[in-house]
N, C-alpha and C positions, 0 to 999 in steps of 0.2 A: 523460596524467594525470600530475598532479602529486601530491604525499604529502599537503601540506598547502597551504592558501593562505597566502598571505604576510600578516602583521601589518604594516601602515604603520607603525603606532603604534612599532614595534622598529626597531633599527638595522638596514640592508638584509644583505644575507647577504655573503660574500663567499668568494672560494676560498682561506679562511686555514686551514691545515691538512685532515685531523685529526693528520697522520703527522709535520709538521713545520711546528708554526703560528708561524712567520716573517713578518713586516710587508715581505714584498718592495714593495708598492706604496709603502709610506711611506721604502723605504732605497731606491728607486728614483727617488721626488720629493723628495726631502731638500733644502735650498737648499744645505748643505755639502757635497752630493756624494757619491760611492762612495769616495771615498779618494783615495791620491795614491801614489807609487813615487818611491826616491830619486834624484837629481838625475841621477846617473849613467847611471839606469836610463831616461830617458827615451829616446824615438824606438825601442827595443830590438824588433825584430820579433816579433812572436807569429803563429803560424800559426793558424789558423780553418778549419778542414776542414768542407764544408758551408755554404751559402748559403742555406739556409731562416730561418725566423725566428729560432729559436734563433741560428743561427751570425751572423745582422744582429744582433741584437740584443749580441750577445757580442762582436762587434769595435765596435761603434758607442760601448758602456762602455769598451772597452780605449783605444780612439781618445781619450775623452775625457780618460782617465789621463794621456795624453801618451807611451803606446804605439802601434808602426805595425805594426795589425792587417796580416795577408795570408791573404786568404781566398782559399780553391780551392772551384770550384762546379763540378761532374760536365755539370750541365742548364741550368738556368736560376734564376736569384735568386727564390727565392719558396718553396721546397722543395713540401710539400704543401699548401700556399698557392696554388694553382695557379687562374686564373683566364684562358679560352682565350675567344678572340674567334669568333665564324662567319664562315664564308669569304664574304668580301662583305658581311659588314656587322659592320664592326670596332667601332660603337657599342655592339651589344649583345652581351654576354659569357655566359659560362657557368663556373658554381664546380666543377671540377672536383675541387677538393680542400675545405679548410675552407670552409663556408661559412655557418655561425652560431655567435654567440660570447653566452655568459650574461653580461649587466651582473656579475656576480658574479668574473669575471675582470678583477679591478682593477688588476694589473701590466700585463696586455697593454695596457687602456685606457689607460693611462698614455702607451703610444708611440701609440696614437690618437689623443691628442688632440695630443701633442709632435707628429705631421707633418700635424696639421689634419683629418682624415676624418671624415665624414660617417656616422652608421650611421641605420638605417632597420629598423622590427621585422621580423622572420622571420616568413613563414607557414606555423609548424608546424599540425600538424593542434589545432582547435577553439582555435586564438589569437585574440585581438582585433583580428591583423593576417589573418586568415583569412574569406573571405565565405562559404566552405561546405567543409565537409567529410563524404566520404562513407567511411565503413567496409564492408568489403566481405570478410565472412570466411563460412568453408563454408558457401558458395554465399547467404547471406543480404545485402542491403545496406541500410544505414540512412544515411540524411541528416542531418547535424545542422550547427546554429550554434554552439550551447553543448552543455554534457556531459550537461545535462539533457534535451536532445532523442534519446536514444539509451535503447535500450531497460532495462528495471530493472536487468537484470544486469551493465550494465557498472558501474551505480552500488554493486552489490555487490562488483566487481572492484577498484572505487577504494576500496572501505571495507576491505576485506582487504589491500589494500596498506597503504593508512594504518595501521592494525591491526600487521600483522607486523613494520612499522618499530617502530613503538611500542616491542612486545612484545620483540621482539628486540634491537631495536638504539640504545633509550632517544634515540629521535628526536627529541622534544621539546626534551630538557635537551642534545643535544649542538647542535643549531639556536641555540637560545637563546647557547650558552656561544660558537659561531659567530658570531654576529651583534656578541656583545660583546668580543668577540677576547679570552677568558677562556683564559687559557692552560692555569694549573691544572687547571683542569675538562677542558677538551679530551682534555690529557694523561692525567686519571684516568678516564676513558670509555673514551678508545681502547684506552688502554692495559691496560683490561681484556678488550676485546672482540676485540684481536687475536690474541692466541691459542686464543679460544673459537670464530672463525671464520676462521681460516687456511686450514682444510683443510676448506672448507664451500664448494661450490659454491651458485650464484645459487638453480639450481633447487630443488639439495637446502635451501637455507635455505626458500624458497617451499612445496616439501612436506611440510617438516619441521612446517607452524603446520599449526594446525586454521582458521586461516581460511582456507587455501587448498586443504583437504582436497577438494576436487570440481576433480576433471580440466579440467572444463570454464571454471573460473574461472581455472585453470593456463595452459590454452589462448589463452583470450582475453587474457591478461596479456601473454602472451607474441607475440600477434598485433598486438595495438593498446598496450600498455604504459603507458608515461607520459611526459608533456612531448615530445620529439619522436617518438615511436611506439613499435612493437613493439619489446620488446628478446631476443625467444626466442636470437636468435643469438649472447646472452650468457649464454645459462642454464649454458656451459658453465665460466665463469669464476669466479675469487672472488668469494665474499661483499663481502668488504674493495673492491676494485675498484668493485663498483656503490654501496657505502654512500661512498666518496668523491665520488660525483658527486651523490648525491642528498641529503647534507647539504650540500655546497657550494652546490646551488643551477646546478650545470652544465650540468642540461638545464633550464633553465626559463627564460624571459620573452628568448629568443635575439635577437639583433640580426644587422641584415646590414652586411657596409662597403660605402659606398656609392662603386661604380666598381671594385669588385671587390677580394678580400680578398689578393691578391697586389699590389695597391697598396700596402699596410703597407709591405712588405719594400723595396718598390722606393724609396718616399717616404723612407723613414730610411735607403736608402741614399743618397740624394742630399742628405739633412739636415745642414745646417750646426750642429753644437751653438753655444749663445749663450757659452759660456766651458767652454774645453779647454784642459789642460795642455800646453805645449810645442810645438804646431801654433798658426800664422798662423790669425787669424778668416777665415772661411770654411771652413776646412776640411772635408771631408767624404771618408766610404769613397769615393764615387766619385771626388773627386779624388784621392785614393792610391792607384786602381785605376784609372788613365788607360782603360787597355785593355782595362777591365775584368775580373772575376774570374781568377785564375789557373787553367788546367785541372784536370783529373779527377785526383785522388790515385791512384798504381797500388801504392806503399809507403811504409810508416811505419816508424822504428827509431830507434834511440838510439844515437849517437856522442859519446865524452866527456860532456861536459857539456851535451850538446844534443839536439833533437829533430831527425833529417833527415827532411824530406817528397819524396817525387819523384814527379814528374810522368814523360808520356812527353817532356817536351821539357826534361827537368831537374831539378834537385835543391838544394835551400837546406838550409841549417840554423838551428834558431829556438832560442831559450832555453827556451821552453815553447810547448803547442800544446792549440787546444781541439778535440773532435771532436763534433763535432753530425750525422754520417749516422746512421742508424738502426744500431743499433748490429752487427746480423747482417751489416753490410754489412764489419765488420771481420774477417768469417771467409770473405768469398766475394771480392768484386771487391777488395777494398782489402789487399795484402797487409802484414800487422801482424806488426811483431815479436814474439815470447812476452814476452821481458822487458819489455815498458811495463807491463804487470800483472801484479798477484798472481793466484797460479791460481785461489784462490777469485772473484775479479774473471771471469778467462775462464769458468769454471764458470759465472757469474750471464748473462755474455753469451751462451754456448749455449743455455742455456736459458729466454732470455727467448722469449714466445709473441706470435706477433703474429696482428689479426683481417685477413682479407681484406676489400675492398671495390671494388663498383662503380657507377659511373654510366652516362647515358646522356643526355641531352640534346638535344631539337629546338628548331629557332627555328620559329613561325608568324607568321604576318601579321599579327595581332591577337588581344588575350586572350577569343577567342571565348566561353571557359569561364564569362563575366561574364551572356550571354544567358541569356534565362529561358524554361525551355519553360513554353508556353502551356498544356499538359495537365495540367502537375504545380503552375504557380508557382514553380518554383525553378530556380535556376541548372544551365545542360546540364550542370554538370561540376563537380568541386570537388576539393580535395588530400584525397587517396584514400590509404586504410592498403587491405592486402589481404593475402591469404594464396595469392594468384597470382603470378606470374613477377614481376612490377615492383615487390612488397612498398610500395614508395613513390613517389606523384607528385607533386610539388609543383610549386604555377604562381604565376609570378612575371610582372609587368608592369608599364610606367611608363607608362601612361595609355590613352585607347582611341583615342589617335592613333599609336602606336606597337606596332612588334613585340610580341610576346608570350612567354617560354622557358621553356616545359616540362622538366622535369625528368622523366622520363617512367619510371625506373628507379633507385631507392637500395637496393641490398642489400650483406649481407655474405656474410662464408664461406662455407658450401654453397652459398647464393642467390646470390652472386658466382660461385663457381666453375662454375655453370651454363651460364655466358655467356661464362667465361672464353677460350674458342678462337673467340669468334665476333667477324667483324667488326662493326663499328659498322652498316652499311645490314641486315646479317642482326638485329643486336640490335632493330634498329629495326622490324623483321618480327613478331617475337617479341612485342614490347611492344605494339605495336600490336594484333597479334591477341589477347592475351588482356587488355585494354583493350577492344576491343568487346563482349566479353562483361559488361562492368560497365556500359557506356554502348551498348548498343545503336545508339541513332538519331543519336550523334558520328562524325563524319567526321572524324578527325582527320588523317588523311596530305592530306586537300585543303588544308588549311589549312599545311603545311608549306613554307618557302619558302629553307630550306640546308641542304646536307649536315649530319648528323648529329654531333656529338662524344659521346665515350664514354673512361671511362677503366676499367682494374681494374688497382688498386694493387698485388697480388701479382703480375703481370706486369710491374711497372714496373723495368727496370733497375738503378736506382737506388735503389731501395724496397723491393722485394720482399713488399712487405706495406701496408695501412694504416694502421696500430699497433698498438703492445704492448697484450696485454690478459692480465692475470695468470691464471693457472692454481690451484686451491687447493693449498697448498703452497708457493708462489711467492714468500711475503711476506721470507722471509731472501735470496733473490736479488735481490729490487727493493731491500733495503737497502744492500745491497754496491753495486750502481750509483748509488744516490744520494749516499752519502754517501764515494763516494771522491774529493769535490772537499777533504777532509778528510783529509791526507797527511802529517801529523808520525809517522804510525805507521809509515810505509810505508817501504822502504829508498831510499836517495838513489839508488839507479839506476833508481827505479821512480815520479820525482816527478818533477812538469813537464808532465805531460799530464793533461789535465782532458775528462771524459764531460759532456755537454749534449744537448738533446732532449727531447723528452715523452718517450719509450720509457725515457728515465732516470728521468726524473719520477714522482712515485705517479698521476697523472693521464693515462695515454696516449689518444691524440687531441685533448687540447685545448694551444690554443696556451697558454693561460696554462703548464703544466707546460713547454714547451719555453723561456719568456721567463723563468720562475723559474730555473730549471736553469742557462740560461746566464749570470743574473745568478750564483751557486754558483761557475762556473767564471770569472766574471772575479776574485769575490773569491779564487780558489784562485791565479789566476795574480799577482794583485797581491801574494799575501802571499809565494809561491814566489820572485819577484823583490823581496823586500825592503821590499815595502809596510806600508802599514796604513789602515785607516779612521778617520775623525774622529770624536774622542770624543763626539758628540754626535748621529752616524750610526754604531751598530755594525753590521757586517754580517752574513750568515746563519752564516761561521764563527766570528766573536765571540759569536753567540749557541747556537750548537750543545749545549758541555756540558749547558746549563741545559733546551734541548727536543729532545736527539737523539730520533730514531725510536728506540720500545723495540726491544729484542734477544733473539731468540726463542733457546732453547738450542740446541744443533745436537747 
């Protein structure tokens, strides 16, 4: 359930702020380009550790500047944009990682358009693209096409959410300011809220409001939620994390990338820009890496004036480095020299909190869920929100003549840990057992035509978590990570290494944050090597003094 219906007469909502309201989309798409580096720096190798969307965007833009990005990747290009094919069915895929993208992610969609990818509506609960939604909570089942089909209590929950956002977070004023990219108003509103809400959990924010005085309303809100489904697993997180999502429309009107989300980093890897400094026409990241990305990084340290990056096969030194893995890997799998970062940045890295997340997919012979039950006149099955083990069931089809894909379980945190030790086939047994209780007359198993696919991100060795989710009191830590690209205040021996990725951004779990922090790092590398931005297209570091995130007293 979204907080407010969009006013189509207003400018579209974008992920502009609220912490750092910079026009990343316009900077990335400006005809003058991002900037330039001195002639004697052209072709300078720059290490990019991690080949997810953040690393690929950083490498792509560094290449456009005339630098030579050298990408290191421990697993496969794409990171948590991971699209998998079912065995024996290469044309049908499951999105094990990112699978839905809000149109407000305008910087991300700059690159989607650049590589010519198509999108289609994502079948969220009660979305126009979703034929049928089933809400199964506390043993009661409700069948709905639109919100008005649900019992009155759900409208009461929607009204309570709308009220608490307006009374406690100035939603309408912030919505209007973000739509108009009114930086002064955004900063005034947000800078007032940050010290008030930094120590407030999502659940505490709800429970302190008279609108959510009823536990039943809070329970339903946690199970069913708004936009993409229930958000009770976010209840312990900082309320600031939630406001960043709802203010910017990040949980509304999602789109899927046709062909799979991983196609975006893969296509960008092969894409030859129309205009690139230093490199000949037709140069791409793929052509600069004829054998593919370099292997997994085992150690990062500083030597003289450069950065030393080591792998199992050897070592190389670089003038600068962009580090895009989830930052907890700098504490574990990558032996990272302590002098690379100031002590307060290390503290922020140590304190970063991650959400767990699991998915289970099955391939079926056809989208049978569209069949109509003659007894009820309803489809036999629908997109399902439940308090049982599956939590969220999503249904994907390419028409009656093609196989269908079922995301039989989409879970977070404690719900994810419940299945973390189970292999895919055993997870399938568990989820089908629970779904039989919701749909007793539907034999899903007989429709399955391939082995299931599953992932648990907290047990993935190169991730150890799905995404960052700040806890109350974590604002100061997040600010240190995000602002690390501004390095004039650092000691000389701590400059030249730049953090990027969605966990460094203010919006963990959203590809927009991965892309925008990659652009921050590109600006930082350019500045570190003596470059500058065009007068007509200043970058995030140029704008920083005027729009820097508020600092809280320590």
